[in-house]
N, C-alpha and C positions, 0 to 999 in steps of 0.2 A: 755583374758585368763590367767595374769596373770605372764606374760613374758616379761620386757621389757628389751629387747636385748640388749640397752646401759650398761647398771646395770648391767646386766647381766657379758656384758663383761668385767667391770669394775672390778669386782668380783674375777676375774684371779687372780689379785694381792692379795686378800685377803689367797689364795691357798698358798702363801710362809708365812708359818708362823713358818721358820725356821731365828729364830733372825739372825744369822749369816748373809744371805741375805739381813734381814729387812732394816738390822743398814746400811751394806756397799753400798747400792741400793738406801740409802736416802729414804726411802719409809717410811710417814709417817703413825701414826698407824691411827689418825684421819679417813684415806682415804682407808682404808680395813675394808673389810666385815667380821664380823666372819661365818664361815662355819657350825659351832654347830648351826646357827641360819638359815642360808641358807640352807642348805641340807634337813632340815625337811621341809620348804618350798616346794624346788624341789620334795620332796617326796609326797608331800600333792597334788603337782600337775599333779605328774605322777596317783598316783592315782585313782585321781577325773578327768583327763580328759581323758586315756588311748588312744585309737586309735589317738582320734583327734589332741593333742599333739605332736605328737611323730615327724613330721618335725620340726614343728619350738621347738624341743625341743633341736635337733640337730643344727639347723639354728642359734639359738639367743643364741650360747653359751653353755648351764647349761648342754650338754653334755659335754662339755668339763671343764667344773668346775668339773663333780662329776669328768670323769677320773682322774683330774690332784690332786684331792683331796685323791687318794689312795699313793702317791707320798708323801705325806704328813707325817713328826715324829708324829702327832697325831694319836695314835692307835683310841682312839673314832672316832674322825672325819672318817679315813678310816672305821671301822664298816658302820660308818654312811652312806659313799660314794657308799659302796658296799651294800646296802639296798637299797639305790637310783636306784645304776643301775640292780638290779634283778627284781627291780617292775616293769623299763621301759620294759626289755626284755619280762616278762611274757604280756606287753600289746601287746607289739609287736607281738608275738607269736600268740598270741587270735586274732591280726587281718589277722592270715595264709597267703597268699603269693597275696592278690590281689594287692600287688606291687613290681616290681621286684627290684625296689631300697632300699626298706625296705628288702627285703631277704637277700641281699647283706648287708645290715647293719648288718641284725639277724646274717649273719656271722661272723661278723667283732667283734661282743659281743660275741659270745661262743669263737671265740678265746683267748679273754680277762679272761673271766672264767675259761675255762681248762687251764690255764698259772698259775691261782691262785690257791695256795693249801691249805689255811688256810686264812678266811676270815679278820684276823690282818694283813696280809702278807704286806707289803710295795714296791712299786713297782718301776722302777727308772725311773726319771725326762724324760727319753728320753723315753723309752715305753711310756710313759704317751701321752707326745707328738705325738707318730707313732698311736699311737690308736685311738687318738682326732680326729687326719689329716686325717684317713682312716674313723671314721663314718664319718667325712663332707664328702669327697670325694665320699665315697659310695652312695651317693644322687644326686651324678654329675656325670654321664658317662661323659659329653660333655667337664670336664675338662682334657683334655690330655696332655700328655702323664701318668702326675701322678696316676690317676682311674686306667688305667688298671693296671699299674707299683705295687701299692699298693694292689690293689684287688686281682691279681694273687698272691701276692707276701702271704697276709693272707691265702687265699684258698688253699696255698700249703703245709699250716704248721699247725700239731697237737696243738701246743704250742707255746708263745711267749718264745725266753729266755730272761732276764731281765738282765743275766749279757753281754748284745752284744747291738749294735746298728743297731737296723731292717734298712737294706736296705742302711748304709752308703759305701761299696766299689760301689757296683751298681751300685748307681746315681753318688756318686763324681766322680768317675773314667769313666763316661760313652761317649759312643762312635758314639751315636747316633746323628740322625740330632737335637734333643731336650736336648741336652745335657748340654745348658744351663740353660733351665727351671728345668732339673732333680738336678743340683748341687745347685742353689740357693736355690730350694726348703729344699733340704733334708739340708742343712746352715742355714736357718728358724726353721725347726724342733730342730736340736740341739741348736739352741740362746732363744729356749722358752722352752725347757727342760733342761737345765744345772740349777740345782738348790742347788745341794749337794754334797759332798763327793763323794759320788758313779758316779757321774754323770762324775764328775773332772778325776775318775779315768780310768771311761770308756774312755773319749780323750785320756788318756796317751795310754791305752791298741794298741787303735786306732790309736793312731800319728795323731790326730786329728789335732790337733793345728799347728804341722808341714806342716801337707799337706796342710793346709788352708793358716800359712803363703807364703808357697811359689807359692802355688796360685794366691795370691795378686799381686804378683810382676813379672807373667808368662804373655807371649801372648794372651793368655786363658781370662787372668784378665779385664774384661769388667766391665763397672762402676757397673754394678748390683749387678754382681758377690763382687769385692771388698767394698760396701756397707754393702754384706751380711756377708765378713770376720769379717770388722771389727766389725758388730754387735755383731757376734759371739765372737769374744775377749772381747768384752767390757761386753757382759753375763758374763764368764770364769772371768774378772777381780774382780764381786761383790760377788764372793767366796773367804774368805782366803785361803783355800787348790788351788782355782785356778791362784790369785796372786802368790802363792807361784811355780806352776809349768810355770807359763808366764815367769818371774824371770829366774827359772831356764833357761830359751829358749833365755835368753838375751832377751826378749821382750821389754824393755825400749830401748835399742840400736837401734834395728831394726825398731820403732819407730818412732826413731830421724831420722833415715835415708828415711823412705818413705813421712814422714813430710815435708820434705825439698825439695820432689819434689813435692810435693800432690799441683797442682794451684785451686784444689776446696775447697772455704770455707767449706760445708755443714763436705767434708770429713775428714778436716783437725781438725775442732771441736768434731768429733769420737775419733779421733787420740788423740786429747790432752784430753779427757774424761777418754782413756784407760792409761793415760801416770801419772793421776794424781792419779787414782786406784791404779796402780802399787807401784805408791810411798808411798802410805799408810805402817802403820807398819801391 
């Protein structure tokens, strides 16, 4: 059907055509896919495949590529991504309501469509991360509690605010029985969506880094949570503006304190990576 899952998933890195991120993250240009080539290919798959490729398009990461392309700095890429998503939505609507999961997927894409006021509009990385997660979860009602939380959130809003972080406080401050799953989910969502100065500004606005650092050292910070926090800080440190924000919060001193008490080599390795990035100019 023309969609090799591994290739498409690897191509998520090609979305980061922000030079600042690419250079500091150490991503080699030879390992990147050109979205100006990839998006027309995905458009062809959608137009030719129609309803036959809907589920696979989402599951194999093609939808994720298209949504994240809306967060790039390249206007032409954003216009192409909008065209692919519109063709996908048309194919979805042509199939009617034969699958309940497809109706939910359609609702999520309408939310994105209603939130974008111009074909050239750039969305935040966090919004792209959230919408792509909603699309994936819409096909899996068994993935609880995140299926219920995300679909309920999407269904209750006429549009998505791109100047905020969807579901952050609901999940991060959750007191439900599944609070660990919710907290780790939102930390991972933030990690995958932290791409630009805009995203760093949103982290500042919601005091995300301060809350994450406090969580790491709290009794609620089990191993999985600590790993998720470190991966988020590592993603933030990939950006120049992110490194400044972390250094303003004396993150190097904090990292030095926690690495002295960290017995697990894998976590110490991530901490060292962050420290090295924060030492960069």
